[in-house]
C-alpha positions, 0 to 999 in steps of 0.5 A: 161147039154146039148150041142146044137145050138140056131136056129132062128125060122123063118130062121132056121139059127144057131145063136150060139153054146150053153150049156143048163143047168137045175137046179131042185128045191130046189137045184138052186139059187132061190129054183125053177126050173131054166134053163140057156142058156150059150152062147158066150159073144157077145152082138149081140148073146145075143140080138138075143136070147133074142128077140126070147125068148121074143116072147113066151107068157110065157116068160118075162124079169126079174125085177131088183133083181127078182132072189134073191127076189125069193130066199128069198121068197123060204127060200134059203137066208135071207135079210142080205144075199141078201143085201150082194150079192148086196154089193159084186157086188157094192164093190169098194175096196178089203176092202169093199168086205172083210167086206161083209163076215160077212153078207154073211156067216151068222154072221150078221144074227146070231147076229140079230137073237140072239138079237131078242131071248134075247128080245123075252125072256124078252117079254115073261116074261112080258106077263107072269107077266101080266097074272100071276104076282104071278109067276114072281119070282126073275128075274131082273127088266125088265129095267135091262134085256133090257139094254144089248140089247140096248147097243148091238144095239147101237154098231151096229148103230155106225158101220154104221158111221164107215164103210160108207166110204168103202161102199159109198166112200167120196167126196174130193174137191180141192180149192184155188184161181186161179193158186195155182196148183189145177189141178196139184194136181189132176193130181198128185194124179191120177198119170195121166194128167186128168186136163189141167195145165197152168201158166195162171190163170183161166184155170179151169172154171168148176169142174173136177172129177175123182175116186181114192182109198187111203188105200181102201177108194174110193174117188171122188176127184174134181178139181174146178175153182179158187175162187176169187172175180170177175165180169166175169160171166163165172168165177162166175158160176164156183165159184158157182159150186165150193162152192156147191161142198164144201158144199157137201164134206167130206173133202176140200183140201185148196191150197195156195202157199209156197213161198208167204204170204197169199193174200186177195183171200186166205182169201176169199177162207177160208170164203167158207170152214171154216165150213167144214173139211179141210186141208191146203196144201202149194203147190210149196214147191220146190220153197223155198227149203222145208221151207215155207215162209208164214208168215201170217197164222192165229193161228187158222188154222191147220198146213200146209202140204208142197207139190209140186204137180208138183214134187210129193213131200209130196204127200204120207204125204198128202194122209196119212193126208186125210185118218186120217181126214176121219177116225176121222170123222167116229169114228174109222172106222177100229174097226167095224166087220159089214158093215151095210147099211142105211136100216138096220141102220134105223131098228136098230134105230127104235128098239133101240127107242122102247126098250128105251121107254119100259125101261123108261116105266118100270122105271116109273112103267107104265102098263106092257101092254104099255111096251109089245107094245113097245117091240113087235114093237122093235122085228118087227123092228129087224125082218125087217133086216133079213126078219123074218118080212116083207111086199112087200114095204120092198122087193120092196125097197131092190130089186129095186136097184139090177141089172136085172141079179140078 
């Protein structure tokens, strides 16, 4: 580490006082010789130094993820470790950060490696039985040997659906006819005034979104225009956008008023949400002394959750209902050790399909050469997860989404 100054080559004026750090291979992040310039955190300083460096013909800007890509190619880490670094950077909640540890410390890599070893052992025995069938011995049938590996892969595939809400978050949409308190509920959940609230129906003409976290689940929540039958062109556009958001939502909060029976517009809203997962929220409970006065709720609807968005009544109960609904959709989200991403899931699904084809071929007494082909393809699919098998397109797909600094 050397202390010094960066000087503009044309004017010889000092740009900044810096530290220059040299890390020799193979003990650097990338496994190559690396030099770093540590400056003060001014954008102007950083831009000036970068501009001067880029005048040198041998120096260029790094591509997104290039440092981590070099680390993988030089054997400093495998792809599961590299993707865990990306997950750390993009983690939205402490829970998501915690769940990356199984990838960062090598547990996920070790599991995939052991799976490949098990399947490779079966593959080796199949190859041997093709060439030396008399030496097969008393091994269990190949279809039985493959079954535990298929079960393990199925568990990993299920972990994607169980943890995707922590990685990517969810969309929750607040809907209802005009003036039922949708904007008030958004503000209440955010604990700040994000949307304009008025007694005049139709105040919200367009959707408003904001981000909140409930029990470590990152949620983008949308306040929408009141849904009702109208000839107003502007209102129709807002209603159309609301219906589009409903189709994209993981959960819909359907607001009605506690102090009156459901109106025709409420049933009109229901037609827009009936095919989605939704909760019925009876707002303005403060007006009726905690006793809902709605007499015409259909028996097929879920029981209403009594709330008062204006007075913060029942909001904790509503939050708990939101979390429970999301967890039910994700099939026991809290039980998963790994937080696999979509690329890894696709590789696992591919490997499972090949192994199931191989198992079926064994059961139907097809030639072992056909079985061996499917097992080899399954091994390749699992190898793509860790980088034991890769091609440039895989690396491009992974590292293109990294930030340039990594």
